N, C-alpha and C positions, 0 to 999 in steps of 0.2 A: 536164460536170464529173466529176473520178474519184470512185468510190462511197466512198474513204476519207475524203472530206470531208462523207459524209452527202446524204441524199435531200432535196426540199423539204420534206416532212412533218417528219422527225429533227429538221432545223434549225428548222421554225417553231414546233414544240413546246418547244423548247429557249429560244426567242427569248420566247415567249409565256407564261411560268410563270404570271402571275395571268389566267386567261384566262376564269374562271366567269362572268363578266358579259358575255361577247361576244355581241353579237346573230347569231341565224342567220336569212338570209333565204333563202327557198325561193322562186323564180320557176317557174311553169307556164304554158306555153303552146303555141302553134305555129309551124311554120316560116315566116319573114317576118313574125311580130307583134312590132310593138316591146316593149319591156320594161316600159313603162307602161301597157300594155294588158293584160298578163299578171296571173294570178293571184299575189297574192305571200301569203305567209304568214310569221310571225314567231316564232322562238322564241329561246330563250336557251341557250348552250353550256353543258352540264353534265361531260362527259367526253370524252376522246377515247381511241380503244383503237388499238395498231399504231404504225408499219406491222408487218404480218406478213411473213412470208419473201415474199411475192409483193408487197409494197409496199402492199396495202390496208389502207386506215384507215376506222375506223367513228367516226363522230361521233353524240353523243347530245345531242339539246336537248330540253327541256322548256317548257311554258309558265310564267309569271312568278309565278301563284297555287303550283305546286308550289315554287317556290322557297322561298316563305315557311317552307312547312312544314319542308322539308328544312335551312333554315338555324335552324331552332328559334326562330324570333321571338317573343319573349315580351312580354306587357303586363300590369302593367307591367314595365319591365327591372328586373334585379336590382341593388337599391341598394347601393353600397359602404361606407357609414358604418356605424361602431360606435360606442355610448355610452362617451366617455372617461372618465367616472366612474360610479360608482352615483348614480341617483337615486331620491326618496322619492315615494311616492303622492300627494304634493301637490305637486311641483315642475312651476312654470310656465315654466322656462328651464334649457336644459340644453345641453351641448358635445357635438358628435359628430365624432369624427376619421376620418381616412384617406378626405376628400370635400372636395369644392368646393359652392360656393353653387350652380352650376350644376348639380349634380346633385340639388337640392331646391327647385324655384322656387317662390315662394310667392304668394299663400297655398297650403296644400295639407295633405294629410292624411298621417299617419305611423302605421305599425304595428309595436308593438314587442313581441315575445312574442305574448300575446292580447288586448292592447290596444290600440285605435285612438285616436288625439289629433288634433285638428287644430291648425295652428300659422298666424299672421300673418304672421312674417318670418321671414328665414334670411339671417343675415349673417356674414361672414368674422370668424373669429376666431383666437386664437393657435394652436390646436391643431385648428382645421376649421372648423365651422361651429356658431354658436350660433342655437338655436331660440326664437324667443316663442311661447309655447302658449295657445291661446284655449278649449279644451276637453280635459281627460283623462277618459278612458273614455267617448268619444263613439260614436256609432252602437250603442246598445246593448251596448256593451263594458263591461269593468270596470276603473277603474283600478287600479294596482298598483306596486309597487316592483320596479327593475329593475337589473341588475348591470353593470358596466363592460365591453365588448366585446359586449355584446347587438347584434343586427343590428336598424338602424335602417331600414326598408323604406317608400318612398314609395308612397304608392298612388294607384291610378285612379279617380275619381269623375267620373261620367257622369249629368248631370242636365237631364232634358227634352230631349234630342237626337234629331234625326230619324233616320231608318234609313239615309240615304246619309250624313250627317254621322260617325256612329258608324263606318260602315264606311270612309268615308274618313280617317279617324283611324287606323283598327286597320291597313288595308293601308298607308298612306302614313306615319304618324308612326313606328309600331311594327313595321310590315312591311316599311319600307325601299323599298316602291313609288314610284317618282317619280311625281308628279301627271300627267305627260304620258301615262303609261300607264292612267291610270284615267277612264273616259268620265263624267265627273263632271255635265257638263250635260246628258245623258238622263238619269243617275240623278235629277238634281232634277225633271224634268220628269216621270219616270215616279213618284216619291215625291208631288208635287203631285197628280198625278190620283187615285193608288191607296191610298197609305200614308200620306196625311195625319194621321189618328188615331193612328198610332204613335209616341208619343214615347217613348225608351228612357230607363231609370234603373239603375244598379247602382253598387256601390262594391266594387273589385276590389284586395284586401288582399295578394296574394302574386302573383308571375311566374306567367302562365298563358298557354300555347300560344295565340298569333295564330290559329294555324288553327281551334283549337277555338273560341274567340268568335267567328269569323266563321260558323264553323258554326252556333252556337247564334242569333246573330242571323237567319241566314237560318230556321232552325225555327221561332223565337219570332215572328218579324215577316212569315213568309211571303214571302219572296223567293228568288230563284236569282242567284246571282253565277258568272259564267264568263268564261274570257279566250278571246277570239275572235283567233285568230291571222290572220285576214285583214284585219279591221278593226286589230289591233294595239292591241286596246283591251280593259279589263276592263267586262262590262257587267252590269247588274243589272235585272231584271224581278221585278214583283210577280206573287205566285201569285193569278191572276184569269182571269176569261173574256175572250173574243174580242172585240176592236173591228171586226174586218174579217174578210170570209169568206175562210178559208185555200184554198190550191192543193190540189186533189185528185190523190193521187198514185194511179194503177191499175196491175194487173199487164199490162194490155193496152199501155198508152202509155208507161209510166213505168220499173216495178220490173223489175230482169232477172229472168231465169225461174230459179227453183229457188232463189233468195237471200231469199223471205220466210219468216221463223219467227215464232211465237207463244210467249211464256213468261209464266208465274205468279211473285209475290213472294209466298207464304202469310207470310212473316215480317212483309210491311210492312201487313197487316189490322190494323184498329184498331176493336174493338165499343166500346170505353172509352177516352177520352184523360183522363188526370189531369195537370192541370197545376196545380204549385206555385209561387205567385209571391208578390210584396209580400216581398222578402228581409229578415230582421231580425236575422239574425246573419252577419255575414260573416267570422267566423272559422272556422266550421264548412266543411265541403268542400261545393262547390256542389250535389252531389247526394245531398246529407243531406235529407230532409224536414223536421227540426226546425229547418232554417236559414230556413223560409220562415213566415210567417203564415198564410196562406191557401191555398187550393186550389179549381181550379175542375174538375169532373168533366162529360163529355159523354158518354152511355152510350145505344146503340141496341140494348135488349135485345132487338128482334124478331131482330137477326141472329144473336143468340145461341141462339135458339130450337131445336128439335129438328127443325123444317120446313127451317131454313137451315144454319148451320154448329154447330150444337149445342154451341158452348162459346165463352167469352170470349176476347179477345184485348186485354191492355191494354198502352196506351203511355202511359209517365211520362216526364214533361217538366219540369226542373228551371228554371224560367224565370227567370234573374238579372236578364234585362232588363226584364222587365214588373213594373210595380207598381200597377197597377189592374184592378178585376175586369171593366170592360168590354173590354180588350184580352186578358186571358186567356180569357174566355167566348169572343170572338170566335176567336181561334187554336184553342181546343179545338174550337169548334163548325165550323170549315171542316177543321180534320183530320178528324174524326169523319166528315163527310160525303164528305170525298174517299176515306177508306181503310175505308169501311163493306165494301166489297167488296174481296178480293182484287186488288191492283195488278197490271196488266199492262204487259209488254213487249214491244216487237217488235223485229227485226232485219230489213234489207232492203238491197239496194244498188241503186244507179243509175247510169248510165253519165254521160259526160261533158256531154252537154247539158243535164242537171238539177242539175249540183254547185253551181248557186247556192244551193242550199238547205243551210242551214248550223244549227250549236246554236246553240239559243234560238227557232228557227223553229217553228211550229205550222202542221201538213198533216193534211188528210183522208186516209184509206187507203182504197182499194177493191181488195179481195183476195178471192178465193174460200174463202182458210183461215180467214177472219174473219168468220161469218156469225151471224145470232141463232137463236134455236129453232125458227124456220120455214124455215131455211136461205135468208135474204136476207140480203145483203151488210149489213153494219154499216160506216156510215160515221163512224166516232169520230174525235174530235180527240186528235192526238198531237203530243205537245213533243217535239224533237229534244235529246236528252241529251248524243249524242256522234258524232262523224262522223271518217272516216278515208279518205285516199286508198289504198286498199290497191293499186291500180296506178297510179301516177301520170299524170295527165292521162285517164283513161280510167275507172276505176270507183271511187266512193266507197261505201264500208261506213257505214251508220247504226244507233244505236240510239235508241228512241223510247220515250216513257213516256205511256201513256195518260191524258189530261187532260179526258177529255169531261165530266166532271160540274161542271167550272167554267163551263160554257154561256157564253152570249153577254152582253155588257154593253148594257143598254139605256139610251136618255138620255129625259128628260122634257124636252119643250121648251115654252117661254113661249108663250101664246095668241098666235096672229097670224102666229108663226113661220112661214116657207115648210117645205114638207114636207122631212123628212130623209133623204138618201138611204140 
């Protein structure tokens, strides 16, 4: 075909204008291997650059969680409604314009200015939607008069929801991720085994970044969430000990020469953990201590002594999702134990024979650069936090975080039970 009719890529780009959600599937294998036996990784197209003068095209793909942040997904979404007329401090019914009933499912919670109120019904009316109010000045707010054209914001209320249910709601309902990409069956198993005590509660009265809320749940409920491009699923794992002995990677048999390095993150150390919880003011910003009724503080004074670090390192957490002392104390204690020492990271590379190890896996590492004070190798537990095939099909580069302090999970068996392996 003549050049003046364009190339394959110039025509493809013109014909696929709305291409941001296109899946990219990368297959890696060997000559003669069937496609189904190859390693498949799934990404989502973000941008295409080119073609340049030589006809080269560069395609950028990212994982599905990155798409949420870039879309600026909010929970709750910005509500369109405005007060049709002024309302008094005691009004129990009013009309809202510029909206439909579907924008305000009943029953629910509204915020107008600094006042929070609950409603039992929202019905179509001449100028938009009429609300039947059940409580003015709810949730420790103060009832007030409001003016026409004031924004009527639908709030997001969460009551005694499990961690996996909240993450599913944030990522699915508000983040727009199709349920097919969420590994909810495994989430439920993980939650039942290790997170059953965590029931989350909050009231969000203004649009808030979904990425920010997911990060808060991970921190406050002690879970990891990540995209596994090989499974093409969003996985969730509790911050916990190991229940099976992980493989050991050694420099003699696995780690490529001159690729292993250790580093520390001094900013990650926490000799004191302050958790503000039991939120009482849902209008103040979430990072305002005055918004919370209680605080849980875990302190390791020994680590601040002259013989150790010689100074405090305070981590403050504004736990909008935690409402009980038991949960706040648990989270504070675990973070304090985990980060009382400066956390370590390591990087290393493996060749193709070991590339089944991937993000979320736990491994032991035996290397002459990681030794104790007597020079003996330390077999620490490391959790893989990132993996990248730097040489496709040949070399994988990893970053791992030391999670040794979480230890091993033990089980108490009933009398008469056969020996547990």
